[in-house]
Residue frames as a rotation matrix with the C-alpha (Angstrom) as fourth column:
MET 1
-0.283 0.907 -0.312 52.84
0.959 0.257 -0.123 -1.06
-0.031 -0.334 -0.942 -139.04
LYS 2
-0.209 0.417 0.885 50.38
0.367 -0.805 0.466 1.72
0.906 0.422 0.015 -139.38
LYS 3
-0.979 -0.137 0.149 49.56
-0.078 -0.422 -0.903 4.01
0.187 -0.896 0.402 -136.54
ARG 4
-0.410 0.894 0.180 46.01
-0.629 -0.135 -0.765 3.79
-0.660 -0.427 0.618 -137.24
TYR 5
-0.965 0.147 0.218 43.83
0.256 0.716 0.650 1.12
-0.061 0.683 -0.728 -138.94
ASP 6
-0.547 0.828 -0.120 40.38
-0.829 -0.556 -0.060 1.69
-0.116 0.067 0.991 -140.38
PHE 7
-0.966 0.245 0.084 38.01
0.241 0.968 -0.065 -0.94
-0.098 -0.042 -0.994 -139.46
GLY 8
-0.624 0.742 -0.245 34.89
-0.621 -0.661 -0.421 1.12
-0.474 -0.111 0.873 -140.50
GLY 9
-0.093 0.645 -0.759 33.58
-0.950 0.170 0.262 -1.45
0.298 0.745 0.597 -142.98
GLU 10
-0.767 -0.302 -0.566 34.11
-0.136 0.939 -0.316 -4.53
0.627 -0.166 -0.761 -140.83
LYS 11
0.410 0.911 0.048 31.61
-0.426 0.145 0.893 -6.48
0.806 -0.386 0.448 -138.84
ARG 12
-0.293 -0.428 0.855 31.91
-0.954 0.076 -0.289 -7.55
0.059 -0.901 -0.430 -135.28
GLY 13
0.721 0.574 0.388 31.63
-0.628 0.778 0.016 -11.16
-0.293 -0.256 0.921 -134.38
ARG 14
0.699 -0.302 0.648 33.03
0.268 0.951 0.155 -14.40
-0.663 0.065 0.745 -135.75
ILE 15
-0.175 -0.808 -0.562 36.28
-0.466 -0.435 0.770 -14.13
-0.867 0.397 -0.301 -137.72
THR 16
-0.994 -0.110 0.007 35.38
-0.062 0.612 0.789 -17.06
-0.091 0.783 -0.615 -140.01
PRO 17
-0.325 0.926 -0.190 31.93
-0.827 -0.181 0.533 -17.47
0.460 0.331 0.824 -141.59
LYS 18
-0.171 0.324 0.930 29.61
-0.728 0.595 -0.341 -19.76
-0.664 -0.735 0.134 -139.49
GLU 19
-0.988 -0.105 -0.108 29.50
-0.149 0.799 0.582 -23.32
0.025 0.591 -0.806 -140.85
PRO 20
-0.155 0.977 -0.146 26.10
-0.796 -0.036 0.605 -24.48
0.585 0.210 0.783 -141.93
GLU 21
-0.023 0.210 0.977 24.47
-0.820 0.555 -0.139 -26.86
-0.572 -0.805 0.159 -139.44
PRO 22
-0.910 -0.285 -0.302 25.05
-0.410 0.730 0.547 -30.44
0.064 0.621 -0.781 -140.63
ARG 23
0.127 0.985 -0.120 21.93
-0.945 0.157 0.288 -32.40
0.302 0.077 0.950 -141.55
GLY 24
-0.080 -0.128 -0.989 21.27
-0.047 0.991 -0.124 -35.63
0.996 0.037 -0.085 -139.83
LYS 25
0.531 0.272 -0.802 22.05
0.670 0.445 0.595 -36.53
0.519 -0.853 0.054 -136.30
THR 26
0.237 -0.288 0.928 22.83
-0.501 -0.855 -0.137 -34.35
0.832 -0.432 -0.347 -133.37
ARG 27
-0.429 -0.498 -0.754 25.01
0.481 0.581 -0.657 -35.44
0.765 -0.644 -0.010 -130.38
ILE 28
0.196 0.414 0.889 23.35
-0.601 -0.666 0.442 -34.99
0.775 -0.621 0.118 -127.03
THR 29
-0.902 -0.358 -0.242 23.51
-0.031 0.612 -0.790 -36.27
0.430 -0.705 -0.563 -123.54
ILE 30
0.090 0.980 0.179 20.37
-0.708 -0.063 0.703 -37.69
0.700 -0.190 0.688 -122.18
ARG 31
-0.865 -0.201 0.460 19.60
-0.484 0.579 -0.656 -39.68
-0.134 -0.790 -0.598 -118.99
LEU 32
-0.058 0.883 -0.465 17.17
-0.690 0.301 0.658 -42.63
0.721 0.359 0.592 -119.36
ASP 33
0.451 0.189 0.872 15.88
-0.829 0.452 0.331 -45.14
-0.331 -0.872 0.361 -116.95
GLU 34
-0.576 -0.789 0.212 18.03
-0.694 0.609 0.383 -48.29
-0.432 0.073 -0.899 -116.80
ASP 35
-0.190 0.496 0.847 15.28
0.139 0.868 -0.477 -50.63
-0.972 0.027 -0.234 -117.49
LEU 36
0.833 0.457 -0.312 14.60
-0.161 -0.340 -0.927 -48.81
-0.529 0.822 -0.210 -120.90
VAL 37
0.101 -0.883 -0.458 18.18
-0.993 -0.117 0.005 -48.89
-0.058 0.455 -0.889 -121.85
ASP 38
-0.585 -0.366 0.724 18.27
-0.448 0.890 0.088 -52.54
-0.676 -0.273 -0.684 -121.07
HIS 39
0.434 0.820 0.372 15.20
0.115 0.360 -0.926 -53.22
-0.893 0.445 0.062 -123.22
PHE 40
0.824 -0.021 -0.566 16.70
-0.511 -0.461 -0.726 -51.48
-0.246 0.887 -0.391 -126.09
LEU 41
-0.161 -0.981 0.111 20.09
-0.952 0.184 0.246 -53.36
-0.262 -0.066 -0.963 -125.51
LYS 42
-0.367 0.156 0.917 18.27
-0.040 0.982 -0.183 -56.76
-0.930 -0.103 -0.354 -125.59
GLU 43
0.793 0.607 -0.055 16.33
-0.027 -0.055 -0.998 -55.71
-0.609 0.793 -0.027 -128.79
ALA 44
0.419 -0.719 -0.554 19.77
-0.907 -0.365 -0.213 -54.76
-0.049 0.591 -0.805 -130.37
ASP 45
-0.456 -0.630 0.629 21.22
-0.670 0.708 0.223 -58.15
-0.586 -0.320 -0.745 -129.28
ALA 46
-0.031 0.695 0.719 18.29
0.117 0.717 -0.688 -59.92
-0.993 0.063 -0.103 -130.73
SER 47
0.856 0.228 -0.464 18.71
-0.358 -0.388 -0.849 -58.26
-0.374 0.893 -0.251 -134.04
GLY 48
0.643 -0.636 0.427 22.24
0.693 0.720 0.029 -59.81
-0.326 0.277 0.904 -134.31
GLY 49
-0.297 -0.810 -0.506 23.84
0.514 -0.582 0.630 -56.60
-0.805 -0.073 0.589 -134.65
ALA 50
-0.187 0.293 0.938 21.70
0.943 -0.215 0.255 -55.45
0.277 0.932 -0.236 -137.62
MET 51
0.328 0.348 0.878 20.59
0.170 -0.936 0.308 -52.42
0.929 0.049 -0.366 -135.48
GLY 52
-0.743 -0.654 -0.141 22.17
0.321 -0.164 -0.933 -50.55
0.587 -0.738 0.332 -132.64
TYR 53
-0.274 0.684 -0.676 20.27
0.951 0.089 -0.296 -49.68
-0.142 -0.724 -0.675 -129.50
GLN 54
-0.614 0.061 -0.787 20.45
0.090 -0.985 -0.146 -45.94
-0.784 -0.160 0.599 -130.15
THR 55
-0.925 0.285 -0.251 19.01
-0.304 -0.161 0.939 -46.50
0.227 0.945 0.236 -133.57
LEU 56
-0.537 0.744 -0.396 16.22
0.690 0.658 0.301 -48.48
0.485 -0.112 -0.867 -131.98
ILE 57
-0.324 0.286 -0.902 15.57
0.745 -0.510 -0.430 -45.64
-0.583 -0.811 -0.048 -129.40
ASN 58
-0.835 -0.104 -0.540 15.51
-0.194 -0.863 0.466 -43.20
-0.514 0.494 0.701 -132.31
ASP 59
-0.819 0.555 -0.146 13.01
0.032 0.299 0.954 -45.14
0.573 0.777 -0.263 -134.28
ALA 60
-0.326 0.716 -0.617 10.75
0.928 0.368 -0.064 -45.52
0.181 -0.593 -0.784 -131.26
LEU 61
-0.382 0.119 -0.916 10.80
0.353 -0.898 -0.264 -41.82
-0.854 -0.424 0.301 -130.61
ARG 62
-0.952 -0.081 -0.295 10.12
-0.233 -0.434 0.871 -41.14
-0.198 0.898 0.394 -134.26
GLN 63
-0.645 0.750 -0.146 7.12
0.519 0.570 0.636 -43.32
0.560 0.335 -0.758 -134.38
HIS 64
-0.189 0.502 -0.844 5.68
0.945 -0.141 -0.296 -41.53
-0.267 -0.853 -0.448 -131.33
VAL 65
-0.595 -0.166 -0.786 6.45
0.106 -0.986 0.129 -38.18
-0.797 -0.006 0.604 -132.63
GLU 66
-0.891 0.244 -0.383 4.82
-0.440 -0.254 0.861 -38.88
0.113 0.936 0.333 -136.09
GLY 67
-0.148 0.956 0.252 1.85
-0.951 -0.068 -0.301 -40.52
-0.271 -0.284 0.920 -134.49
LYS 68
0.021 0.020 -1.000 2.69
-0.694 0.720 0.000 -43.91
0.720 0.693 0.029 -135.96
ALA 69
-0.895 -0.447 0.010 3.18
-0.295 0.575 -0.763 -45.71
0.335 -0.686 -0.646 -132.46
PRO 70
-0.255 0.814 -0.522 0.36
0.543 0.567 0.620 -47.86
0.800 -0.125 -0.586 -131.20
LYS 71
-0.220 0.285 0.933 -1.84
-0.673 -0.736 0.067 -45.97
0.706 -0.614 0.354 -128.82
PHE 72
-0.926 -0.157 0.343 -2.18
-0.375 0.495 -0.784 -47.46
-0.046 -0.855 -0.517 -125.31
GLU 73
-0.138 0.948 0.287 -5.97
-0.734 0.096 -0.672 -47.75
-0.664 -0.304 0.683 -125.62
GLU 74
0.408 0.173 -0.896 -5.67
-0.871 0.369 -0.325 -49.58
0.275 0.913 0.301 -128.96
THR 75
-0.464 -0.712 -0.526 -3.22
-0.480 0.702 -0.527 -52.08
0.745 0.008 -0.667 -127.46
LEU 76
-0.774 0.290 0.563 -5.25
-0.540 0.162 -0.826 -52.56
-0.331 -0.943 0.031 -124.33
ARG 77
0.238 0.965 -0.113 -8.30
-0.859 0.155 -0.487 -53.35
-0.452 0.214 0.866 -126.39
ARG 78
0.136 -0.344 -0.929 -6.31
-0.740 0.589 -0.327 -55.84
0.659 0.731 -0.175 -128.53
ILE 79
-0.871 -0.491 0.001 -4.94
-0.341 0.605 -0.720 -57.67
0.353 -0.627 -0.694 -125.48
VAL 80
-0.493 0.762 0.419 -8.51
-0.626 0.023 -0.779 -57.77
-0.604 -0.647 0.466 -123.95
ARG 81
0.404 0.625 -0.668 -10.02
-0.915 0.276 -0.295 -59.18
0.000 0.730 0.683 -127.18
GLU 82
-0.199 -0.551 -0.810 -7.27
-0.555 0.745 -0.371 -61.91
0.808 0.376 -0.454 -127.44
GLU 83
-0.943 -0.142 0.301 -7.90
-0.332 0.371 -0.867 -62.81
0.011 -0.918 -0.397 -123.76
VAL 84
-0.036 0.996 0.087 -11.73
-0.835 0.017 -0.550 -62.93
-0.549 -0.092 0.831 -124.24
ARG 85
0.444 0.234 -0.865 -11.24
-0.822 0.491 -0.289 -65.27
0.357 0.839 0.411 -127.28
ALA 86
-0.552 -0.759 -0.346 -8.80
-0.508 0.634 -0.583 -67.44
0.662 -0.146 -0.735 -125.45
ALA 87
-0.842 0.234 0.486 -11.11
-0.461 0.155 -0.874 -67.81
-0.280 -0.960 -0.023 -122.58
GLY 88
0.023 0.999 -0.045 -14.26
-0.720 -0.015 -0.694 -68.41
-0.693 0.048 0.719 -124.60
């Protein structure tokens, strides 16, 4: 062993280079209302196992974020029009 080591050219921090962040999904912990989880579980069951409930939640959030989810006002207008047509 040497009495002195020269670490002048070294960097402080991680010993190994940082791994690049994986693309795709990120594992998180989130608390959702039970009725929402039940809704997506039922939808997943109705799909016959084609889609899992987490995928359905992810798709619903993506539609909302991308502005593709139906707006509340549009849905309400559609329902009112259907009810007026059915009553008249």
